[in-house]
N, CA, C and O atoms as a GROMACS GRO file, in nm:
protein
  460
    1UNK      N    1   5.794  15.872   4.063
    1UNK     CA    2   5.717  15.963   4.083
    1UNK      C    3   5.775  16.081   4.097
    1UNK      O    4   5.705  16.177   4.130
    2UNK      N    5   5.874  16.093   4.081
    2UNK     CA    6   5.953  16.239   3.973
    2UNK      C    7   5.881  16.221   3.898
    2UNK      O    8   5.775  16.279   3.874
    3UNK      N    9   5.922  16.147   3.857
    3UNK     CA   10   5.895  16.163   3.676
    3UNK      C   11   5.789  16.217   3.617
    3UNK      O   12   5.811  16.306   3.534
    4UNK      N   13   5.631  16.170   3.650
    4UNK     CA   14   5.549  16.210   3.672
    4UNK      C   15   5.530  16.350   3.671
    4UNK      O   16   5.505  16.424   3.576
    5UNK      N   17   5.552  16.384   3.832
    5UNK     CA   18   5.552  16.530   3.896
    5UNK      C   19   5.664  16.636   3.768
    5UNK      O   20   5.651  16.757   3.748
    6UNK      N   21   5.753  16.556   3.712
    6UNK     CA   22   5.822  16.675   3.611
    6UNK      C   23   5.704  16.662   3.409
    6UNK      O   24   5.675  16.740   3.318
    7UNK      N   25   5.680  16.518   3.442
    7UNK     CA   26   5.592  16.552   3.270
    7UNK      C   27   5.432  16.650   3.327
    7UNK      O   28   5.334  16.658   3.253
    8UNK      N   29   5.434  16.681   3.391
    8UNK     CA   30   5.246  16.738   3.458
    8UNK      C   31   5.305  16.905   3.492
    8UNK      O   32   5.245  17.012   3.494
    9UNK      N   33   5.444  16.872   3.513
    9UNK     CA   34   5.486  17.000   3.527
    9UNK      C   35   5.487  17.115   3.335
    9UNK      O   36   5.459  17.228   3.295
   10UNK      N   37   5.544  16.973   3.278
   10UNK     CA   38   5.555  17.057   3.154
   10UNK      C   39   5.427  17.004   3.078
   10UNK      O   40   5.402  17.074   2.979
   11UNK      N   41   5.374  16.941   3.090
   11UNK     CA   42   5.239  16.933   3.048
   11UNK      C   43   5.107  17.110   3.028
   11UNK      O   44   5.044  17.166   2.938
   12UNK      N   45   5.138  17.129   3.217
   12UNK     CA   46   5.106  17.278   3.201
   12UNK      C   47   5.162  17.389   3.134
   12UNK      O   48   5.117  17.496   3.095
   13UNK      N   49   5.315  17.314   3.131
   13UNK     CA   50   5.348  17.442   3.101
   13UNK      C   51   5.326  17.487   2.918
   13UNK      O   52   5.340  17.590   2.852
   14UNK      N   53   5.282  17.340   2.888
   14UNK     CA   54   5.252  17.356   2.705
   14UNK      C   55   5.092  17.403   2.730
   14UNK      O   56   5.028  17.440   2.631
   15UNK      N   57   5.043  17.402   2.830
   15UNK     CA   58   4.877  17.442   2.816
   15UNK      C   59   4.862  17.568   2.805
   15UNK      O   60   4.786  17.622   2.725
   16UNK      N   61   4.963  17.648   2.921
   16UNK     CA   62   4.980  17.769   2.894
   16UNK      C   63   4.982  17.864   2.782
   16UNK      O   64   5.096  17.909   2.797
   17UNK      N   65   4.942  17.915   2.698
   17UNK     CA   66   4.981  18.006   2.589
   17UNK      C   67   4.974  18.157   2.653
   17UNK      O   68   4.916  18.199   2.752
   18UNK      N   69   5.042  18.209   2.573
   18UNK     CA   70   5.081  18.397   2.579
   18UNK      C   71   5.053  18.459   2.468
   18UNK      O   72   5.112  18.429   2.364
   19UNK      N   73   4.991  18.522   2.471
   19UNK     CA   74   5.029  18.692   2.350
   19UNK      C   75   5.126  18.777   2.376
   19UNK      O   76   5.079  18.856   2.458
   20UNK      N   77   5.195  18.796   2.361
   20UNK     CA   78   5.242  18.952   2.356
   20UNK      C   79   5.247  19.030   2.208
   20UNK      O   80   5.265  19.003   2.089
   21UNK      N   81   5.207  19.203   2.342
   21UNK     CA   82   5.190  19.255   2.250
   21UNK      C   83   5.277  19.373   2.270
   21UNK      O   84   5.316  19.398   2.384
   22UNK      N   85   5.318  19.462   2.153
   22UNK     CA   86   5.412  19.535   2.158
   22UNK      C   87   5.341  19.681   2.081
   22UNK      O   88   5.280  19.685   1.974
   23UNK      N   89   5.360  19.749   2.138
   23UNK     CA   90   5.300  19.829   2.092
   23UNK      C   91   5.442  20.004   2.060
   23UNK      O   92   5.554  19.959   2.083
   24UNK      N   93   5.448  20.112   2.033
   24UNK     CA   94   5.559  20.113   1.973
   24UNK      C   95   5.508  20.303   1.913
   24UNK      O   96   5.421  20.312   1.826
   25UNK      N   97   5.552  20.393   1.952
   25UNK     CA   98   5.500  20.517   1.904
   25UNK      C   99   5.623  20.636   1.943
   25UNK      O  100   5.733  20.625   1.998
   26UNK      N  101   5.544  20.763   1.885
   26UNK     CA  102   5.648  20.834   1.936
   26UNK      C  103   5.612  20.958   1.979
   26UNK      O  104   5.674  21.064   1.978
   27UNK      N  105   5.478  20.921   2.027
   27UNK     CA  106   5.343  21.019   2.129
   27UNK      C  107   5.344  20.911   2.224
   27UNK      O  108   5.290  20.802   2.206
   28UNK      N  109   5.395  20.940   2.304
   28UNK     CA  110   5.335  20.884   2.423
   28UNK      C  111   5.222  20.864   2.497
   28UNK      O  112   5.193  20.768   2.569
   29UNK      N  113   5.124  21.021   2.458
   29UNK     CA  114   4.935  20.951   2.507
   29UNK      C  115   4.889  20.851   2.424
   29UNK      O  116   4.850  20.756   2.492
   30UNK      N  117   4.873  20.830   2.275
   30UNK     CA  118   4.913  20.799   2.185
   30UNK      C  119   4.905  20.635   2.235
   30UNK      O  120   4.798  20.574   2.238
   31UNK      N  121   5.021  20.581   2.270
   31UNK     CA  122   5.046  20.499   2.341
   31UNK      C  123   5.053  20.417   2.447
   31UNK      O  124   5.080  20.297   2.452
   32UNK      N  125   5.019  20.511   2.550
   32UNK     CA  126   4.906  20.531   2.658
   32UNK      C  127   4.775  20.454   2.609
   32UNK      O  128   4.749  20.339   2.643
   33UNK      N  129   4.690  20.538   2.517
   33UNK     CA  130   4.543  20.506   2.528
   33UNK      C  131   4.529  20.418   2.429
   33UNK      O  132   4.411  20.401   2.400
   34UNK      N  133   4.640  20.324   2.336
   34UNK     CA  134   4.635  20.217   2.240
   34UNK      C  135   4.650  20.151   2.409
   34UNK      O  136   4.534  20.151   2.451
   35UNK      N  137   4.705  20.119   2.475
   35UNK     CA  138   4.748  19.998   2.569
   35UNK      C  139   4.615  19.993   2.668
   35UNK      O  140   4.583  19.896   2.737
   36UNK      N  141   4.530  20.151   2.656
   36UNK     CA  142   4.494  20.094   2.823
   36UNK      C  143   4.358  20.036   2.700
   36UNK      O  144   4.266  19.961   2.734
   37UNK      N  145   4.374  20.083   2.576
   37UNK     CA  146   4.203  20.016   2.491
   37UNK      C  147   4.258  19.879   2.511
   37UNK      O  148   4.176  19.806   2.567
   38UNK      N  149   4.344  19.837   2.489
   38UNK     CA  150   4.372  19.665   2.444
   38UNK      C  151   4.394  19.635   2.595
   38UNK      O  152   4.435  19.520   2.612
   39UNK      N  153   4.384  19.684   2.672
   39UNK     CA  154   4.410  19.582   2.802
   39UNK      C  155   4.217  19.602   2.891
   39UNK      O  156   4.148  19.534   2.968
   40UNK      N  157   4.204  19.723   2.824
   40UNK     CA  158   4.020  19.671   2.825
   40UNK      C  159   3.964  19.570   2.763
   40UNK      O  160   3.887  19.489   2.814
   41UNK      N  161   4.006  19.572   2.637
   41UNK     CA  162   3.935  19.504   2.550
   41UNK      C  163   3.953  19.311   2.607
   41UNK      O  164   3.862  19.227   2.611
   42UNK      N  165   4.065  19.297   2.635
   42UNK     CA  166   4.135  19.220   2.707
   42UNK      C  167   4.035  19.135   2.863
   42UNK      O  168   4.012  19.017   2.890
   43UNK      N  169   4.000  19.265   2.934
   43UNK     CA  170   3.955  19.196   3.007
   43UNK      C  171   3.830  19.210   2.954
   43UNK      O  172   3.824  19.114   2.876
   44UNK      N  173   3.723  19.272   2.946
   44UNK     CA  174   3.583  19.214   2.890
   44UNK      C  175   3.572  19.095   2.808
   44UNK      O  176   3.450  19.100   2.799
   45UNK      N  177   3.595  19.017   2.757
   45UNK     CA  178   3.667  18.928   2.684
   45UNK      C  179   3.675  18.812   2.773
   45UNK      O  180   3.673  18.697   2.729
   46UNK      N  181   3.685  18.850   2.948
   46UNK     CA  182   3.732  18.797   3.029
   46UNK      C  183   3.899  18.673   3.046
   46UNK      O  184   3.912  18.561   3.095
   47UNK      N  185   3.976  18.750   2.991
   47UNK     CA  186   4.069  18.687   2.978
   47UNK      C  187   4.164  18.815   3.055
   47UNK      O  188   4.144  18.936   3.064
   48UNK      N  189   4.293  18.714   3.113
   48UNK     CA  190   4.383  18.810   3.212
   48UNK      C  191   4.514  18.878   3.114
   48UNK      O  192   4.575  18.818   3.025
   49UNK      N  193   4.532  19.002   3.152
   49UNK     CA  194   4.627  19.068   3.113
   49UNK      C  195   4.693  19.137   3.213
   49UNK      O  196   4.655  19.172   3.324
   50UNK      N  197   4.808  19.150   3.148
   50UNK     CA  198   4.933  19.144   3.225
   50UNK      C  199   5.054  19.270   3.163
   50UNK      O  200   5.155  19.246   3.096
   51UNK      N  201   4.992  19.441   3.223
   51UNK     CA  202   5.057  19.494   3.191
   51UNK      C  203   5.058  19.616   3.086
   51UNK      O  204   5.106  19.600   2.974
   52UNK      N  205   5.000  19.746   3.128
   52UNK     CA  206   5.103  19.797   3.018
   52UNK      C  207   5.261  19.800   3.082
   52UNK      O  208   5.291  19.890   3.161
   53UNK      N  209   5.348  19.710   3.048
   53UNK     CA  210   5.498  19.717   3.130
   53UNK      C  211   5.543  19.833   3.034
   53UNK      O  212   5.526  19.800   2.917
   54UNK      N  213   5.594  19.955   3.048
   54UNK     CA  214   5.682  20.063   3.039
   54UNK      C  215   5.765  19.972   2.991
   54UNK      O  216   5.800  19.881   3.066
   55UNK      N  217   5.807  19.977   2.873
   55UNK     CA  218   5.979  19.944   2.829
   55UNK      C  219   6.059  20.114   2.801
   55UNK      O  220   5.990  20.215   2.787
   56UNK      N  221   6.238  20.115   2.797
   56UNK     CA  222   6.293  20.184   2.793
   56UNK      C  223   6.288  20.315   2.666
   56UNK      O  224   6.274  20.290   2.546
   57UNK      N  225   6.300  20.416   2.706
   57UNK     CA  226   6.223  20.492   2.599
   57UNK      C  227   6.408  20.544   2.487
   57UNK      O  228   6.514  20.580   2.538
   58UNK      N  229   6.375  20.527   2.321
   58UNK     CA  230   6.488  20.478   2.308
   58UNK      C  231   6.508  20.674   2.222
   58UNK      O  232   6.439  20.705   2.125
   59UNK      N  233   6.589  20.752   2.272
   59UNK     CA  234   6.640  20.883   2.228
   59UNK      C  235   6.742  20.891   2.076
   59UNK      O  236   6.849  20.830   2.086
   60UNK      N  237   6.716  20.962   1.940
   60UNK     CA  238   6.795  20.965   1.909
   60UNK      C  239   6.787  21.070   1.883
   60UNK      O  240   6.680  21.127   1.862
   61UNK      N  241   6.941  21.140   1.874
   61UNK     CA  242   6.956  21.305   1.868
   61UNK      C  243   7.041  21.303   1.747
   61UNK      O  244   7.132  21.226   1.718
   62UNK      N  245   6.970  21.453   1.650
   62UNK     CA  246   7.034  21.479   1.514
   62UNK      C  247   7.073  21.644   1.548
   62UNK      O  248   7.017  21.735   1.610
   63UNK      N  249   7.214  21.628   1.465
   63UNK     CA  250   7.266  21.764   1.509
   63UNK      C  251   7.297  21.822   1.327
   63UNK      O  252   7.379  21.762   1.257
   64UNK      N  253   7.231  21.925   1.282
   64UNK     CA  254   7.243  21.965   1.204
   64UNK      C  255   7.316  22.121   1.137
   64UNK      O  256   7.246  22.188   1.213
   65UNK      N  257   7.347  22.164   1.106
   65UNK     CA  258   7.427  22.272   1.048
   65UNK      C  259   7.347  22.392   1.011
   65UNK      O  260   7.349  22.387   0.888
   66UNK      N  261   7.310  22.446   1.028
   66UNK     CA  262   7.213  22.582   0.979
   66UNK      C  263   7.203  22.565   0.887
   66UNK      O  264   7.115  22.496   0.834
   67UNK      N  265   7.338  22.652   0.809
   67UNK     CA  266   7.363  22.698   0.677
   67UNK      C  267   7.510  22.645   0.624
   67UNK      O  268   7.622  22.670   0.670
   68UNK      N  269   7.470  22.562   0.508
   68UNK     CA  270   7.577  22.505   0.408
   68UNK      C  271   7.712  22.588   0.414
   68UNK      O  272   7.809  22.516   0.391
   69UNK      N  273   7.746  22.726   0.440
   69UNK     CA  274   7.838  22.791   0.407
   69UNK      C  275   7.889  22.895   0.488
   69UNK      O  276   8.010  22.907   0.505
   70UNK      N  277   7.783  22.992   0.552
   70UNK     CA  278   7.794  23.088   0.683
   70UNK      C  279   7.744  23.033   0.746
   70UNK      O  280   7.646  22.960   0.729
   71UNK      N  281   7.853  23.077   0.911
   71UNK     CA  282   7.827  23.004   1.064
   71UNK      C  283   7.857  22.895   1.101
   71UNK      O  284   7.802  22.859   1.205
   72UNK      N  285   7.930  22.820   1.050
   72UNK     CA  286   7.927  22.694   1.020
   72UNK      C  287   7.983  22.616   1.142
   72UNK      O  288   8.045  22.510   1.130
   73UNK      N  289   7.946  22.704   1.310
   73UNK     CA  290   7.998  22.655   1.433
   73UNK      C  291   7.806  22.644   1.472
   73UNK      O  292   7.760  22.578   1.565
   74UNK      N  293   7.724  22.728   1.372
   74UNK     CA  294   7.521  22.683   1.438
   74UNK      C  295   7.474  22.617   1.409
   74UNK      O  296   7.436  22.615   1.292
   75UNK      N  297   7.447  22.524   1.490
   75UNK     CA  298   7.364  22.426   1.456
   75UNK      C  299   7.278  22.429   1.512
   75UNK      O  300   7.274  22.498   1.613
   76UNK      N  301   7.143  22.333   1.459
   76UNK     CA  302   7.032  22.292   1.520
   76UNK      C  303   7.005  22.119   1.574
   76UNK      O  304   7.030  22.024   1.500
   77UNK      N  305   6.960  22.107   1.692
   77UNK     CA  306   6.924  22.021   1.765
   77UNK      C  307   6.833  21.946   1.775
   77UNK      O  308   6.745  22.000   1.842
   78UNK      N  309   6.781  21.766   1.718
   78UNK     CA  310   6.655  21.712   1.738
   78UNK      C  311   6.661  21.577   1.761
   78UNK      O  312   6.745  21.500   1.715
   79UNK      N  313   6.580  21.554   1.825
   79UNK     CA  314   6.576  21.483   1.879
   79UNK      C  315   6.439  21.350   1.878
   79UNK      O  316   6.342  21.395   1.940
   80UNK      N  317   6.422  21.262   1.845
   80UNK     CA  318   6.341  21.158   1.767
   80UNK      C  319   6.290  21.092   1.941
   80UNK      O  320   6.393  21.050   1.995
   81UNK      N  321   6.198  21.079   2.011
   81UNK     CA  322   6.202  21.008   2.050
   81UNK      C  323   6.015  20.839   2.083
   81UNK      O  324   5.893  20.843   2.077
   82UNK      N  325   6.129  20.724   2.115
   82UNK     CA  326   6.078  20.584   2.068
   82UNK      C  327   5.985  20.549   2.162
   82UNK      O  328   6.033  20.473   2.246
   83UNK      N  329   5.834  20.584   2.183
   83UNK     CA  330   5.797  20.496   2.392
   83UNK      C  331   5.759  20.413   2.299
   83UNK      O  332   5.730  20.419   2.179
   84UNK      N  333   5.770  20.281   2.434
   84UNK     CA  334   5.723  20.164   2.434
   84UNK      C  335   5.685  20.054   2.501
   84UNK      O  336   5.763  20.005   2.583
   85UNK      N  337   5.588  20.010   2.482
   85UNK     CA  338   5.517  19.915   2.579
   85UNK      C  339   5.477  19.792   2.541
   85UNK      O  340   5.439  19.757   2.429
   86UNK      N  341   5.490  19.718   2.653
   86UNK     CA  342   5.459  19.561   2.645
   86UNK      C  343   5.331  19.520   2.746
   86UNK      O  344   5.328  19.537   2.868
   87UNK      N  345   5.204  19.449   2.642
   87UNK     CA  346   5.095  19.357   2.710
   87UNK      C  347   5.158  19.183   2.686
   87UNK      O  348   5.203  19.144   2.579
   88UNK      N  349   5.151  19.116   2.784
   88UNK     CA  350   5.129  18.998   2.800
   88UNK      C  351   4.933  18.940   2.816
   88UNK      O  352   4.843  18.962   2.896
   89UNK      N  353   4.947  18.868   2.697
   89UNK     CA  354   4.813  18.789   2.741
   89UNK      C  355   4.765  18.691   2.759
   89UNK      O  356   4.735  18.621   2.662
   90UNK      N  357   4.741  18.653   2.876
   90UNK     CA  358   4.749  18.483   2.939
   90UNK      C  359   4.644  18.381   2.913
   90UNK      O  360   4.526  18.396   2.947
   91UNK      N  361   4.689  18.282   2.854
   91UNK     CA  362   4.568  18.169   2.806
   91UNK      C  363   4.417  18.218   2.744
   91UNK      O  364   4.304  18.189   2.784
   92UNK      N  365   4.470  18.326   2.602
   92UNK     CA  366   4.406  18.390   2.523
   92UNK      C  367   4.284  18.223   2.437
   92UNK      O  368   4.316  18.104   2.423
   93UNK      N  369   4.166  18.289   2.406
   93UNK     CA  370   4.029  18.192   2.348
   93UNK      C  371   4.030  18.302   2.261
   93UNK      O  372   4.087  18.406   2.227
   94UNK      N  373   3.924  18.212   2.239
   94UNK     CA  374   3.867  18.285   2.005
   94UNK      C  375   3.799  18.402   2.076
   94UNK      O  376   3.783  18.482   1.984
   95UNK      N  377   3.752  18.456   2.185
   95UNK     CA  378   3.621  18.558   2.207
   95UNK      C  379   3.790  18.672   2.234
   95UNK      O  380   3.773  18.791   2.207
   96UNK      N  381   3.889  18.643   2.269
   96UNK     CA  382   3.945  18.711   2.292
   96UNK      C  383   4.007  18.842   2.132
   96UNK      O  384   4.023  18.960   2.104
   97UNK      N  385   4.022  18.652   2.058
   97UNK     CA  386   4.096  18.684   1.939
   97UNK      C  387   4.034  18.779   1.833
   97UNK      O  388   4.076  18.834   1.731
   98UNK      N  389   3.900  18.776   1.912
   98UNK     CA  390   3.763  18.852   1.825
   98UNK      C  391   3.770  18.985   1.868
   98UNK      O  392   3.798  19.060   1.775
   99UNK      N  393   3.760  19.026   1.944
   99UNK     CA  394   3.751  19.118   2.045
   99UNK      C  395   3.905  19.224   1.993
   99UNK      O  396   3.898  19.347   1.981
  100UNK      N  397   4.050  19.133   1.966
  100UNK     CA  398   4.149  19.248   1.934
  100UNK      C  399   4.163  19.263   1.798
  100UNK      O  400   4.242  19.338   1.741
  101UNK      N  401   4.069  19.175   1.741
  101UNK     CA  402   4.125  19.242   1.584
  101UNK      C  403   4.006  19.347   1.536
  101UNK      O  404   4.014  19.399   1.425
  102UNK      N  405   3.925  19.368   1.603
  102UNK     CA  406   3.795  19.457   1.610
  102UNK      C  407   3.857  19.571   1.766
  102UNK      O  408   3.779  19.618   1.849
  103UNK      N  409   3.963  19.585   1.766
  103UNK     CA  410   4.011  19.699   1.808
  103UNK      C  411   4.048  19.840   1.738
  103UNK      O  412   4.153  19.839   1.672
  104UNK      N  413   3.966  19.974   1.745
  104UNK     CA  414   4.021  20.042   1.690
  104UNK      C  415   4.153  20.138   1.717
  104UNK      O  416   4.132  20.201   1.821
  105UNK      N  417   4.239  20.160   1.680
  105UNK     CA  418   4.344  20.230   1.719
  105UNK      C  419   4.392  20.303   1.720
  105UNK      O  420   4.378  20.242   1.615
  106UNK      N  421   4.484  20.444   1.731
  106UNK     CA  422   4.482  20.590   1.638
  106UNK      C  423   4.615  20.585   1.615
  106UNK      O  424   4.701  20.543   1.693
  107UNK      N  425   4.637  20.642   1.474
  107UNK     CA  426   4.713  20.644   1.358
  107UNK      C  427   4.820  20.657   1.451
  107UNK      O  428   4.791  20.681   1.568
  108UNK      N  429   4.959  20.643   1.413
  108UNK     CA  430   5.093  20.702   1.437
  108UNK      C  431   5.137  20.543   1.537
  108UNK      O  432   5.248  20.497   1.511
  109UNK      N  433   5.077  20.489   1.612
  109UNK     CA  434   5.118  20.379   1.669
  109UNK      C  435   5.128  20.242   1.625
  109UNK      O  436   5.026  20.178   1.601
  110UNK      N  437   5.277  20.176   1.610
  110UNK     CA  438   5.269  20.049   1.571
  110UNK      C  439   5.261  19.964   1.608
  110UNK      O  440   5.341  19.962   1.702
  111UNK      N  441   5.195  19.836   1.597
  111UNK     CA  442   5.193  19.706   1.701
  111UNK      C  443   5.188  19.562   1.671
  111UNK      O  444   5.110  19.501   1.598
  112UNK      N  445   5.278  19.522   1.738
  112UNK     CA  446   5.336  19.351   1.674
  112UNK      C  447   5.275  19.317   1.792
  112UNK      O  448   5.267  19.384   1.894
  113UNK      N  449   5.228  19.198   1.767
  113UNK     CA  450   5.161  19.047   1.795
  113UNK      C  451   5.245  18.928   1.772
  113UNK      O  452   5.292  18.912   1.659
  114UNK      N  453   5.279  18.807   1.903
  114UNK     CA  454   5.391  18.773   1.851
  114UNK      C  455   5.300  18.594   1.993
  114UNK      O  456   5.292  18.548   2.108
  115UNK      N  457   5.265  18.580   1.863
  115UNK     CA  458   5.208  18.480   2.000
  115UNK      C  459   5.283  18.331   2.031
  115UNK      O  460   5.245  18.261   2.125
   0.00000   0.00000   0.00000
């Protein structure tokens, strides 16, 4: 009886598929807009979406000398922020996949899809 319960749980885990969408970009407004477009498209197709979950922002800081010869102690500082979001789509169907292919997303946003 315990063996049957374990087999039943394993088959339920195998049946449930998940698509994970990772969204990255430098402008948080574009990243949020893209994630909302994806969530609305998934909900319209009748599938459940979890997210968008905001991930930690990666901040890269650069310090550059203003001049190569004069004012050696004077420098400019720049930073580059990469904003990330994660969306999980639970039990996707063919309509969901077709709808996701047709979503128009803004430029400047990178999307990675993993099954």
